[in-house]
Phi, psi and omega in degrees: 000316177298314178300328180289335174277309190286324188301306178298324179295313179294318179301320180294319181293310183294330179302337178297337180278348180146162185291335178271347186300321177299330180287323177296321181292320175302315180299315184297315180295321174297323178296313177303318176299318175299313180295323177294314178296324183288316187258340186246317183295123180284153175286123184273343182265120185292157187304324185292344181256001181276150186250150176307131174296132179229125181298326183296341180252359183268053176203159181307314183291325176294322176295314181292326178293314179300314179291341177296339178293346176252094185302333182288343182279320187305317175301325176289328174295323176296320175299316182295314183301314183292320177296315180303313177306310182299316185292345178289355177295332180292300182290339182280317192242347191308311183298319180290320178297315177299322182282323182287318184279324186238353184057043180290147174279161181307320183293329177290321178295316182294323175301316178299317184295320179299317183296320174300320178298320177299311182297317176302318178299317184293315182291307183288327183271340184231305188288328181306308186295344180258327183277311188303314178302333183274325184244350177089156182302316186300312180292317178304317180293314181300313180301319178297322179288321181296315178300313181305315179298315176296325176299311181302312184299315179298319176300319186299326185252009174297133181236006175227141186298321180300333183292335182301315184292320178292320178297313181300328179297310177288320181294344179299345179291348175292352173294348174292335191299305187297311176303321182290314181293324174297321178290321181293320180291320179299322179289333184274351180260148175300155180302326185272009180234016182294315178299316177301320176301312179297331174292322175294322174297318177294326173298317182295314177304316182292317179295320179289332177289347171272313187282318186300311178300324178298311182300312187287319180294319177295321178295316178294319181297314181298328184267004177237003173290138179272038183266342178092356180291319178236153179294146179291110183212092184295339179277010187296323180294333177287328175295318175301314180297327178294319182292320178294321176295320173296321174300321178295320180296320183291321174298318178303314183283330186266324190240344185259015185293330179297317179298315182298321183291336177274000000 
């Protein structure tokens, strides 16, 4: 959430130096992150629990294949993938949606993104640590998905700009999803495959980052074309996100109970 606030601000300031400058700045920050992880971040896995390195498993598909040996993990991966696809509606269409639906200026769009970042930071940095211990990861995950689905649907049909901030305030509770699902998956994997599990989660994020933006941008484009073939409906992509979120909830309820039970 904090990164969501600072990132656009830093990019905007550095962008004054030229259109390529933000990419150089991002590369420098990523390099600093690498150096910190290599030299400062401690290794969490003791030597006796480490597994021999294998190139066949050192790739996204190899990781997913190895973790597929644990059938209880696969349904949770499906939940994560569906939610990830739905969540891509924000970075893909938000600026276009706000302009088409409310005729917002760039500064208004930026302000709404900053507010979203603040609410994310509050939920993930403060509320999560208070809510999850009381209700458990499974309930927190289910609540987060239900709130997220309602959040998407409300945005799809919002017709006044002020509604966005009210919806975002409540919808920020979908920030419970990623911490909860990460905890559930971590308990389902053996101690010597925790790193591989995190790699699998990253692989799903990467794969959905390919499919999600295409799905959402195509949906938005089709329903905002002035051709008359389809009704003008800028919120169509948010309806698609709602459907994906409900699919994730269905998988969680029907197929992921084994993981939750463990």
